[in-house]
C-alpha positions in Angstrom: 104.3 82.6 93.4 106.2 85.8 92.6 104.2 88.0 95.0 105.4 85.9 98.0 107.2 87.3 100.7 108.9 83.9 102.4 109.8 85.5 105.9 106.5 85.5 107.6 106.6 83.3 110.1 102.7 83.2 110.8 102.9 82.1 106.9 104.6 78.7 105.8 103.7 79.1 101.8 105.1 82.5 102.2 102.9 86.0 102.4 101.4 87.4 99.7 101.9 91.1 98.7 99.2 93.0 100.1 98.4 95.0 96.9 97.8 91.5 95.5 94.8 90.5 97.8 91.6 92.2 98.2 90.8 94.3 101.2 87.4 95.5 102.9 87.0 98.8 105.2 84.4 98.9 108.0 83.3 102.5 108.7 82.2 103.1 112.2 79.2 104.7 113.0 80.7 106.8 115.4 81.4 110.5 114.0 83.5 113.6 115.3 82.9 117.2 115.2 83.3 117.6 111.3 81.4 114.6 110.3 84.3 112.4 109.6 84.4 108.5 111.4 86.4 107.9 114.1 87.4 104.7 113.3 88.0 102.4 110.2 88.5 98.3 110.7 90.6 97.4 107.7 91.1 93.5 106.8 91.7 90.8 104.0 88.0 90.0 102.4 89.5 86.4 102.6 90.4 86.3 106.3 94.1 86.1 105.5 96.7 86.6 108.2 97.8 90.8 107.9 101.6 91.1 109.3 103.0 93.9 110.6 104.1 94.6 106.6 100.5 95.1 105.8 99.9 97.4 108.6 102.8 99.3 107.3 101.5 99.1 103.5 98.3 99.9 104.4 98.8 103.3 106.6 101.4 104.4 103.9 98.7 103.8 101.3 96.3 106.2 103.7 98.7 108.9 104.5 98.9 109.1 100.2 95.6 109.1 99.8 95.2 112.1 102.3 97.9 113.8 100.2 95.4 113.0 97.0 98.3 110.6 95.8 97.0 106.8 96.6 94.7 104.9 94.1 
């Protein structure tokens, strides 16, 4: 597959790029003083391994969304 990253030690068949799989977000019920959730839990919908590179991709994606740039 072209979207595999073969360097993940936890994924012997290669690690898929994070944008190539579905993700889910669970929003915590607890809110801050502005009514915003205090915790978000993000994971793949298929229960796939999440590598540090996936976490970096998610942080960047969320950061761009905060600036009105992510899609």
